[in-house]
Every structure is written in C-alpha cells, then in structure tokens.
C-alpha atoms as a printed R data frame, in Angstrom:
    type eleno elety resid chain resno       x       y       z
1   ATOM     1    CA   MET     A     1  -5.559  13.503 -63.502
2   ATOM     2    CA   ASN     A     2  -7.415  16.676 -63.864
3   ATOM     3    CA   ASN     A     3  -8.358  19.073 -61.141
4   ATOM     4    CA   LYS     A     4 -12.015  18.067 -61.095
5   ATOM     5    CA   LYS     A     5 -11.199  14.399 -60.440
6   ATOM     6    CA   ILE     A     6  -8.792  15.328 -57.638
7   ATOM     7    CA   GLN     A     7 -11.407  17.606 -56.071
8   ATOM     8    CA   MET     A     8 -13.995  14.826 -56.316
9   ATOM     9    CA   ILE     A     9 -11.637  12.298 -54.691
10  ATOM    10    CA   ILE     A    10 -10.808  14.776 -51.930
11  ATOM    11    CA   ALA     A    11 -14.534  15.475 -51.406
12  ATOM    12    CA   VAL     A    12 -15.296  11.731 -51.111
13  ATOM    13    CA   VAL     A    13 -12.399  11.160 -48.703
14  ATOM    14    CA   VAL     A    14 -13.439  14.145 -46.559
15  ATOM    15    CA   SER     A    15 -17.083  12.956 -46.550
16  ATOM    16    CA   VAL     A    16 -16.043   9.465 -45.451
17  ATOM    17    CA   LEU     A    17 -13.824  10.885 -42.716
18  ATOM    18    CA   ILE     A    18 -16.564  13.198 -41.454
19  ATOM    19    CA   ALA     A    19 -19.196  10.455 -41.529
20  ATOM    20    CA   GLY     A    20 -16.823   8.003 -39.852
21  ATOM    21    CA   GLY     A    21 -15.990  10.566 -37.169
22  ATOM    22    CA   GLY     A    22 -19.694  11.134 -36.589
23  ATOM    23    CA   VAL     A    23 -20.264   7.415 -36.154
24  ATOM    24    CA   PHE     A    24 -17.306   7.281 -33.736
25  ATOM    25    CA   LEU     A    25 -18.700  10.188 -31.701
26  ATOM    26    CA   TRP     A    26 -22.156   8.548 -31.638
27  ATOM    27    CA   GLN     A    27 -20.628   5.235 -30.505
28  ATOM    28    CA   GLN     A    28 -18.627   7.044 -27.833
29  ATOM    29    CA   SER     A    29 -21.800   8.810 -26.621
30  ATOM    30    CA   VAL     A    30 -23.684   5.504 -26.377
31  ATOM    31    CA   LEU     A    31 -20.771   3.826 -24.572
32  ATOM    32    CA   ASN     A    32 -20.558   6.704 -22.073
33  ATOM    33    CA   LYS     A    33 -24.303   6.448 -21.384
34  ATOM    34    CA   VAL     A    34 -24.115   2.672 -20.874
35  ATOM    35    CA   LYS     A    35 -21.136   3.080 -18.527
36  ATOM    36    CA   ALA     A    36 -22.974   5.739 -16.484
37  ATOM    37    CA   GLU     A    37 -26.045   3.469 -16.176
38  ATOM    38    CA   LYS     A    38 -23.833   0.527 -15.169
39  ATOM    39    CA   ASP     A    39 -22.071   2.639 -12.516
40  ATOM    40    CA   ALA     A    40 -25.425   3.837 -11.116
41  ATOM    41    CA   LEU     A    41 -26.721   0.260 -10.948
42  ATOM    42    CA   GLN     A    42 -23.535  -0.944  -9.218
43  ATOM    43    CA   GLN     A    43 -23.891   1.844  -6.656
44  ATOM    44    CA   GLN     A    44 -27.465   0.719  -5.921
45  ATOM    45    CA   ILE     A    45 -26.303  -2.904  -5.553
46  ATOM    46    CA   ASP     A    46 -23.459  -1.862  -3.219
47  ATOM    47    CA   GLU     A    47 -25.849   0.203  -1.088
48  ATOM    48    CA   PHE     A    48 -28.367  -2.658  -0.884
49  ATOM    49    CA   THR     A    49 -25.837  -5.354   0.026
50  ATOM    50    CA   LYS     A    50 -23.632  -3.556   2.541
51  ATOM    51    CA   GLU     A    51 -24.006  -4.302   6.235
52  ATOM    52    CA   PRO     A    52 -25.732  -1.609   8.224
53  ATOM    53    CA   GLU     A    53 -23.435   0.665  10.193
54  ATOM    54    CA   ARG     A    54 -25.088  -0.325  13.500
55  ATOM    55    CA   TYR     A    55 -26.825  -3.616  14.142
56  ATOM    56    CA   VAL     A    56 -27.549  -6.449  16.554
57  ATOM    57    CA   LYS     A    57 -27.958 -10.055  15.357
58  ATOM    58    CA   ILE     A    58 -28.990 -12.998  17.539
59  ATOM    59    CA   VAL     A    59 -26.825 -16.087  17.191
60  ATOM    60    CA   SER     A    60 -28.544 -18.345  19.744
61  ATOM    61    CA   PRO     A    61 -31.110 -19.363  20.704
62  ATOM    62    CA   ASN     A    62 -32.307 -18.609  17.220
63  ATOM    63    CA   GLY     A    63 -35.127 -21.123  16.896
64  ATOM    64    CA   GLY     A    64 -35.808 -24.818  17.234
65  ATOM    65    CA   GLU     A    65 -34.005 -25.304  20.565
66  ATOM    66    CA   GLN     A    66 -35.460 -27.130  23.545
67  ATOM    67    CA   LEU     A    67 -34.348 -25.504  26.812
68  ATOM    68    CA   CYS     A    68 -34.933 -26.930  30.289
69  ATOM    69    CA   LEU     A    69 -36.461 -24.871  33.119
70  ATOM    70    CA   GLY     A    70 -33.896 -24.096  35.820
71  ATOM    71    CA   GLU     A    71 -30.855 -24.931  33.674
72  ATOM    72    CA   SER     A    72 -28.445 -22.310  32.378
73  ATOM    73    CA   SER     A    73 -28.219 -21.432  28.714
74  ATOM    74    CA   VAL     A    74 -26.143 -18.782  26.948
75  ATOM    75    CA   ILE     A    75 -27.785 -16.149  24.786
76  ATOM    76    CA   ASP     A    76 -25.276 -15.087  22.108
77  ATOM    77    CA   TRP     A    77 -25.464 -12.174  19.700
78  ATOM    78    CA   LEU     A    78 -23.275  -9.983  17.512
79  ATOM    79    CA   SER     A    79 -23.490  -6.209  17.361
80  ATOM    80    CA   ARG     A    80 -21.735  -3.261  15.802
81  ATOM    81    CA   ASP     A    81 -21.468   0.171  17.406
82  ATOM    82    CA   VAL     A    82 -24.016  -0.681  20.113
83  ATOM    83    CA   ASN     A    83 -22.835   0.013  23.668
84  ATOM    84    CA   ALA     A    84 -25.719  -1.471  25.660
85  ATOM    85    CA   ALA     A    85 -28.538  -3.892  24.936
86  ATOM    86    CA   THR     A    86 -31.788  -5.001  26.540
87  ATOM    87    CA   LEU     A    87 -32.568  -8.717  26.426
88  ATOM    88    CA   ASP     A    88 -36.203  -9.793  26.380
89  ATOM    89    CA   VAL     A    89 -38.021 -13.106  26.122
90  ATOM    90    CA   LEU     A    90 -41.121 -12.984  23.963
91  ATOM    91    CA   LYS     A    91 -43.919 -15.518  24.418
92  ATOM    92    CA   LEU     A    92 -46.032 -15.815  21.274
93  ATOM    93    CA   ASP     A    93 -49.547 -17.055  21.939
94  ATOM    94    CA   GLY     A    94 -51.728 -16.753  18.874
95  ATOM    95    CA   ALA     A    95 -52.146 -13.063  18.118
96  ATOM    96    CA   ASP     A    96 -50.853 -12.074  21.584
97  ATOM    97    CA   THR     A    97 -47.212 -11.516  22.499
98  ATOM    98    CA   SER     A    98 -45.998 -11.202  26.077
99  ATOM    99    CA   ARG     A    99 -42.648  -9.539  26.757
100 ATOM   100    CA   TYR     A   100 -40.439 -10.369  29.747
101 ATOM   101    CA   THR     A   101 -37.170  -8.525  30.357
102 ATOM   102    CA   LEU     A   102 -34.114 -10.583  31.222
103 ATOM   103    CA   ALA     A   103 -31.487  -7.861  31.619
104 ATOM   104    CA   THR     A   104 -29.879  -4.735  30.268
105 ATOM   105    CA   VAL     A   105 -26.199  -5.338  29.614
106 ATOM   106    CA   SER     A   106 -23.238  -3.142  28.731
107 ATOM   107    CA   LEU     A   107 -21.153  -4.297  25.816
108 ATOM   108    CA   PRO     A   108 -17.415  -4.007  25.374
109 ATOM   109    CA   THR     A   109 -16.560  -1.190  23.005
110 ATOM   110    CA   ASN     A   110 -14.481  -1.981  19.960
111 ATOM   111    CA   ALA     A   111 -13.103   0.379  17.380
112 ATOM   112    CA   PRO     A   112 -15.909   2.047  15.393
113 ATOM   113    CA   GLY     A   113 -17.249  -0.313  12.748
114 ATOM   114    CA   GLU     A   114 -15.990  -3.499  14.422
115 ATOM   115    CA   SER     A   115 -18.382  -6.243  15.502
116 ATOM   116    CA   THR     A   116 -18.722  -7.208  19.152
117 ATOM   117    CA   LYS     A   117 -19.810 -10.603  20.461
118 ATOM   118    CA   GLY     A   118 -22.244 -10.358  23.335
119 ATOM   119    CA   ASP     A   119 -23.439 -13.104  25.622
120 ATOM   120    CA   PHE     A   120 -25.639 -13.508  28.655
121 ATOM   121    CA   VAL     A   121 -26.071 -16.586  30.838
122 ATOM   122    CA   TRP     A   122 -29.778 -17.092  31.408
123 ATOM   123    CA   LYS     A   123 -31.223 -19.405  34.027
124 ATOM   124    CA   ILE     A   124 -34.125 -20.674  31.947
125 ATOM   125    CA   GLY     A   125 -37.463 -19.459  33.245
126 ATOM   126    CA   GLU     A   126 -36.191 -16.553  35.341
127 ATOM   127    CA   VAL     A   127 -37.024 -12.990  34.284
128 ATOM   128    CA   THR     A   128 -36.902  -9.618  36.052
129 ATOM   129    CA   GLY     A   129 -39.621  -8.728  38.524
130 ATOM   130    CA   GLY     A   130 -39.610 -12.149  40.173
131 ATOM   131    CA   LYS     A   131 -41.790 -13.715  37.500
132 ATOM   132    CA   LYS     A   132 -41.170 -17.264  36.298
133 ATOM   133    CA   LEU     A   133 -41.819 -18.485  32.790
134 ATOM   134    CA   LYS     A   134 -43.734 -21.719  32.336
135 ATOM   135    CA   GLU     A   135 -42.887 -24.592  30.072
136 ATOM   136    CA   GLY     A   136 -44.283 -24.206  26.610
137 ATOM   137    CA   TYR     A   137 -43.684 -23.583  22.948
138 ATOM   138    CA   GLY     A   138 -43.525 -20.235  21.193
139 ATOM   139    CA   TYR     A   139 -40.668 -18.400  22.925
140 ATOM   140    CA   LYS     A   140 -38.225 -16.041  21.195
141 ATOM   141    CA   ILE     A   141 -35.332 -13.869  22.336
142 ATOM   142    CA   GLU     A   142 -35.122 -10.213  21.347
143 ATOM   143    CA   VAL     A   143 -31.976  -8.106  21.670
144 ATOM   144    CA   THR     A   144 -32.527  -4.346  21.387
145 ATOM   145    CA   SER     A   145 -30.082  -1.473  21.593
146 ATOM   146    CA   ALA     A   146 -30.612   0.253  24.937
147 ATOM   147    CA   GLU     A   147 -29.513   3.579  23.468
148 ATOM   148    CA   GLY     A   148 -32.946   4.896  22.551
149 ATOM   149    CA   ASP     A   149 -32.987   3.809  18.914
150 ATOM   150    CA   LEU     A   150 -34.811   0.988  17.203
151 ATOM   151    CA   ILE     A   151 -31.914  -1.347  16.433
152 ATOM   152    CA   SER     A   152 -32.989  -4.894  17.338
153 ATOM   153    CA   ASP     A   153 -33.122  -8.515  16.295
154 ATOM   154    CA   THR     A   154 -35.437 -11.346  17.262
155 ATOM   155    CA   SER     A   155 -34.850 -15.101  17.080
156 ATOM   156    CA   ASP     A   156 -35.585 -16.315  13.555
157 ATOM   157    CA   SER     A   157 -37.974 -18.946  14.881
158 ATOM   158    CA   VAL     A   158 -39.450 -20.062  18.208
159 ATOM   159    CA   PHE     A   159 -37.855 -22.322  20.808
160 ATOM   160    CA   GLN     A   160 -39.433 -24.464  23.497
161 ATOM   161    CA   ILE     A   161 -39.056 -24.422  27.289
162 ATOM   162    CA   LEU     A   162 -39.466 -27.832  28.883
163 ATOM   163    CA   SER     A   163 -39.671 -29.136  32.426
164 ATOM   164    CA   CYS     A   164 -36.766 -31.594  32.320
165 ATOM   165    CA   LYS     A   165 -36.772 -32.725  35.959
166 ATOM   166    CA   GLU     A   166 -36.510 -36.487  36.320
C-alpha cells in the first residue's frame, strides 16, 4: 500500500469517528433536554398532588343526611396543624346563606404534619345565642381554623333537619 492510500484510509476513519462523535454528542444533548423537561413536569405533578401543609376536611355530616331536631349527632372532621376550629351551620336559601355558630373548639396537638381527628357532639337545632334552627333542607356544616387564616371546609352537599317527634 502506498502512502496516499494509507492517508486516505486514515482520513476516512477519522471523518467517520468525528461525525459519529458529533452524532453521539447531539443525541446526548437531546436526551439531557428531554430528561430536564421530564423532571420539571414531575415536579409540577408532585406539587399539584401533595396534600396541603395545613387543612381541615369535614367527614360528616357531609351531605345527604337526615338529622332529627333535638337528637344528638356527631360532627367529624380531620385537620393538620390546626389548633382550634370554629364550627358553623350554614342554611342555604336560594341566593341567601345564613350562618349560625355552633362552637369554637380546641384540637389536640399532634406532631407537626400529622392529621388530627376532631369531633363535636351537636344537639340538632341548637346554636349559640339561644337561637333554634327550624326543620328544613339546605343545611351544611363549615369547619374553619380559628387561628385567623382562611383554612376551611364545608360539607360537600346539603343535609336535611327533620322534626322526628312521634
């Protein structure tokens, strides 16, 4: 083999190696960009789906119940990092909503980040201020943090108060 053929073979091999390395670097660049976009999307999904640090969530009555005037019923809720809550009954009447306070309660404190189960025994119809609720449809419970912030939850749907005396 003469020198020119060897130089040509070396030139072709070097060109292939350089071109192949360029393709590899381009592929690596694209893969890095895709991975960065995937990581950013996963971070957005994680942020959207995580539970809030502080919350209250009504368990019951949460809608559809029929409660009898004068009987006792338990209002249950879950909360995280809320030390006190105000319990209200809302009466929805068309576009109007009336609010009646049941109580402000202190909650047991758990370790930060742990959920707490709260409950309150309500004699159906009785609210603060000596007022009495009437039988009817369109009532909801609202639990609100009593710590000056806007953390609250309301029954998902309405319940009914009935006069069940025989």
